[in-house]
C-alpha positions in Angstrom: 145.3 85.8 107.9 148.3 88.2 108.2 146.0 91.2 107.9 143.7 89.9 110.6 146.6 89.5 113.0 147.7 93.1 112.2 144.2 94.4 113.0 144.2 92.4 116.2 147.6 93.7 117.2 146.5 97.3 116.5 143.3 96.8 118.6 145.2 95.3 121.5 147.7 98.2 121.3 144.9 100.8 121.5 143.4 98.9 124.5 146.9 98.9 126.2 147.3 102.6 125.7 143.8 103.3 127.1 144.5 101.1 130.1 147.9 102.8 130.8 146.2 106.2 130.6 143.5 105.0 133.0 146.2 103.7 135.4 148.0 107.0 135.3 144.8 108.9 136.0 143.9 106.6 139.0 147.4 106.9 140.5 147.3 110.7 140.1 143.9 110.8 141.9 145.4 108.7 144.7 148.1 111.3 145.1 145.5 114.0 145.4 145.7 115.4 141.8 142.3 115.9 140.0 143.7 115.3 136.5 140.3 114.9 134.9 138.8 118.1 136.3 139.6 121.6 135.0 140.6 124.2 137.5 140.7 128.0 137.2 144.2 127.9 135.8 143.0 125.5 133.0 140.0 127.7 132.3 142.1 130.8 132.0 144.6 129.1 129.7 141.8 127.8 127.4 140.1 131.2 127.4 143.3 133.0 126.4 144.0 130.3 123.8 140.6 130.9 122.3 141.5 134.6 121.7 144.9 133.7 120.3 143.4 131.2 118.0 140.7 133.4 116.5 143.2 136.3 116.1 145.7 134.0 114.3 143.0 132.5 112.2 141.6 135.9 111.0 145.2 137.1 110.3 146.0 134.0 108.3 142.8 134.2 106.3 143.3 137.8 105.4 147.0 137.1 104.5 145.8 134.2 102.2 143.4 136.5 100.4 146.0 139.1 99.6 148.8 136.6 99.0 146.9 134.6 96.3 144.5 137.2 94.9 146.6 137.4 91.7 146.1 133.6 91.1 142.3 134.1 90.8 140.7 134.7 87.4 141.6 138.0 85.7 139.0 140.7 85.2 135.9 139.6 83.4 136.2 139.8 79.6 132.5 140.2 78.7 129.6 142.5 79.4 127.7 139.9 81.5 130.9 139.0 83.2 131.2 142.3 85.0 127.7 141.9 86.4 128.5 138.3 87.4 131.6 139.5 89.3 129.6 142.2 91.1 127.2 139.5 92.3 130.1 137.3 93.3 131.6 140.2 95.4 128.2 140.9 97.0 128.0 137.3 98.1 131.5 137.4 99.6 130.8 140.7 101.4 127.7 139.2 103.1 129.6 136.0 104.0 132.6 137.8 105.4 130.7 140.3 107.4 128.5 137.6 109.0 131.5 135.2 109.5 133.9 137.7 111.1 131.2 139.1 113.5 129.8 135.7 114.6 133.2 134.0 115.0 134.7 137.0 116.9 131.8 137.0 119.3 131.9 133.2 119.7 135.5 133.1 120.7 135.3 136.3 122.8 132.5 134.8 124.8 134.5 131.6 125.3 137.1 133.9 126.9 134.8 136.3 128.8 132.7 133.6 130.4 135.4 131.1 131.2 134.7 129.5 134.6 136.5 131.6 137.2 135.7 132.8 140.6 136.4 136.4 139.5 134.3 136.2 136.3 130.5 136.6 136.0 128.4 133.6 135.0 126.9 133.8 131.5 123.3 134.9 131.5 120.9 132.1 130.3 118.8 133.7 127.6 116.6 131.0 126.1 114.1 133.0 123.9 113.3 136.4 122.5 110.6 136.9 119.9 112.1 140.2 118.6 115.5 138.7 118.2 114.1 135.6 116.4 112.2 138.0 114.1 115.3 140.0 113.3 117.5 137.1 112.5 114.8 135.6 110.3 113.8 138.8 108.4 117.3 140.2 107.8 118.8 137.0 106.2 115.6 136.6 104.2 116.0 140.2 102.8 119.7 139.5 102.0 118.8 136.2 100.3 116.0 137.8 98.3 118.5 140.5 97.0 121.0 137.9 96.0 118.3 135.8 94.2 116.8 138.7 92.4 120.2 139.9 91.3 121.1 136.4 90.2 117.9 135.9 88.2 118.4 139.2 86.4 121.9 138.1 85.5 120.6 134.8 84.2 118.0 136.5 82.1 120.7 138.8 80.7 122.8 135.7 79.7 120.0 133.4 78.4 117.2 135.8 77.3 116.6 136.8 73.7 119.9 137.6 71.9 120.6 140.7 69.8 119.4 140.1 66.3 122.8 141.0 64.9 124.6 138.5 67.1 127.2 136.2 65.5 125.6 132.7 65.6 127.8 129.8 66.7 126.9 126.2 67.5 129.1 124.5 70.2 128.8 120.7 69.9 130.0 118.6 72.8 130.9 114.9 72.8 133.2 112.7 74.7 135.7 114.2 74.9 136.0 117.3 72.7 134.2 120.3 71.4 133.4 121.4 67.8 132.3 124.9 66.8 130.1 125.6 63.8 129.7 129.1 62.4 126.5 130.2 60.7 128.4 131.7 57.7 127.5 134.8 55.8 123.7 134.4 56.2 124.2 134.1 60.0 121.7 131.2 60.1 122.6 127.7 61.1 121.4 124.9 58.9 119.3 122.1 60.3 120.9 119.1 61.8 119.8 115.6 62.9 121.4 113.0 65.0 120.6 110.3 62.4 123.0 112.0 60.0 125.9 112.1 62.5 129.0 110.3 61.1 132.4 111.1 62.7 134.2 110.6 59.4 132.0 112.6 57.1 129.4 114.6 59.1 130.3 114.9 62.8 127.5 117.3 63.6 124.8 115.7 61.6 124.3 118.6 59.3 121.5 118.4 56.7 123.0 118.7 53.2 119.5 119.6 51.8 119.1 122.7 54.0 120.3 125.8 52.0 120.8 127.7 55.3 123.7 125.3 56.1 125.4 125.6 52.8 127.8 128.4 54.1 128.3 127.0 57.6 131.9 126.1 58.5 133.3 123.9 61.2 136.4 124.4 63.4 138.0 122.3 66.1 140.7 123.0 68.7 140.2 126.8 68.6 137.5 129.2 67.6 137.5 133.0 67.3 135.3 135.9 68.4 135.3 139.6 67.4 135.7 142.1 70.3 132.7 144.3 71.2 130.3 142.3 69.0 127.4 140.3 70.4 127.7 136.5 70.2 125.1 133.8 70.7 126.2 130.2 71.4 123.8 127.3 70.8 124.9 124.3 72.7 124.3 120.7 71.9 125.6 117.4 73.4 125.8 114.0 71.7 125.6 111.3 74.4 125.8 112.6 78.0 125.5 116.0 79.7 128.4 118.3 79.3 129.1 121.7 80.9 129.8 124.6 78.5 132.0 126.8 80.7 133.8 129.9 79.6 135.4 131.1 82.9 137.0 134.3 81.6 133.6 135.5 80.2 131.8 134.2 83.3 129.4 132.2 81.2 128.2 128.6 81.9 125.3 126.5 80.7 124.6 122.8 80.5 124.7 120.9 77.2 121.9 118.3 77.3 121.5 115.6 74.7 118.3 116.0 72.7 117.7 119.7 73.3 119.5 123.0 72.4 120.5 125.5 75.1 121.9 128.9 74.5 123.7 131.8 76.1 125.0 135.1 74.7 127.4 137.8 75.6 129.7 140.5 74.2 133.5 139.9 74.4 135.1 143.2 75.7 138.8 142.4 75.8 140.9 140.9 73.0 143.3 138.0 73.7 146.3 140.3 72.9 145.1 142.9 75.5 144.4 140.3 78.1 147.9 138.9 77.6 149.2 142.4 78.5 146.9 142.6 81.5 148.0 139.3 82.9 151.6 139.7 81.8 151.4 136.2 80.2 152.3 135.9 76.6 150.9 132.4 76.4 147.4 133.3 77.9 144.4 132.0 76.1 140.7 132.1 76.8 139.3 128.7 77.3 136.1 126.7 76.8 135.9 123.9 79.4 133.6 121.1 80.3 132.7 121.4 83.9 130.5 118.3 84.2 132.2 115.0 84.9 131.4 113.3 81.6 133.7 110.3 81.7 137.4 109.3 81.8 138.6 112.0 79.5 136.7 114.8 81.1 139.8 116.5 82.5 141.2 117.1 79.0 138.0 118.4 77.3 138.6 122.0 76.4 139.0 124.4 73.5 140.9 127.6 73.0 139.1 130.9 72.3 140.7 133.8 70.6 139.1 137.3 70.8 140.2 139.4 67.8 139.8 142.9 66.6 137.2 143.0 63.8 139.7 143.1 61.0 141.6 140.1 62.3 138.4 138.2 62.9 137.3 138.8 59.3 140.6 137.5 58.0 140.3 134.4 60.1 136.7 133.7 58.9 137.8 134.2 55.2 140.3 131.3 55.6 137.6 128.8 56.2 135.6 127.0 53.6 132.0 125.9 54.0 131.7 122.3 55.3 129.2 121.3 52.7 131.5 122.3 49.9 133.4 119.0 50.1 130.6 116.9 51.7 129.5 113.7 50.0 126.3 112.2 51.4 126.2 108.5 52.2 124.2 106.4 49.7 121.7 105.3 52.3 119.4 108.2 53.0 118.4 109.0 56.6 115.1 110.1 58.0 114.0 113.7 57.4 116.2 115.9 59.5 114.8 118.2 62.1 115.8 121.7 63.0 118.8 122.1 65.2 117.1 124.8 67.2 
């Protein structure tokens, strides 16, 4: 009841303000003042304000770009990342050129053709076939260039990987990632969702597959060697997750029931990137960029890019997962290949 009375009071207050404004307008008209009609002085003022606004807006926008450019992602740390950045910059060039030209003309015309006895009236130009053709063909060409460039980049990221690539499975579930390395044979063993057990076999690895005998699993952080091709096979347990590596400019969806993949070559070690960014705590990150539930915001994993010798030492510290695995007594259905 109290809320209803508040809403009624607000409505009555708005009506009162409106009526007072109407009374003021009527009284002004009785005194010979046309308060609701713009005159030449008003038009001149609004025309000048349009120029001031667009100038201030452009200045502020350019200032923001230079002010906060260092808060953007650092330089790309992969081979495909450099191509991705070039495509990104191409898009921004097209957008900025079109935006600045069209907005400048728009606000200039608002000033130039303001209603004034000394100013010309704007010419009514309803149709021109050549002009229609130009602004249809030119954007189409620009869009085709962007699409073709983007498709070539996508093919470079997801096409056939180098046969010598380090093979890693990234397994996503609410709300964490697990990485499985293919071991010395560089071949991932088969896995099956029916074998998944968080306590004993979180990825559902098949203990009978010899290819998985040397596979090892890591959580929280995984390592990559610099200047070596890496292929990531991505799987999800229950919902779709986004496998996003922002510093490498790589992203692909992890979909339950299928395996997706992407590959790249890391080009900058973590130690070198810390020097570039002047941040001794910098880490490359693997993030989930699909809203996958309440803990989505905290779903991430650190990535460390090492020199080859340091990477080999790190790998040597890990024992094959199956070395300590004890299969449950109840046997599951015959596993199927992970990929």
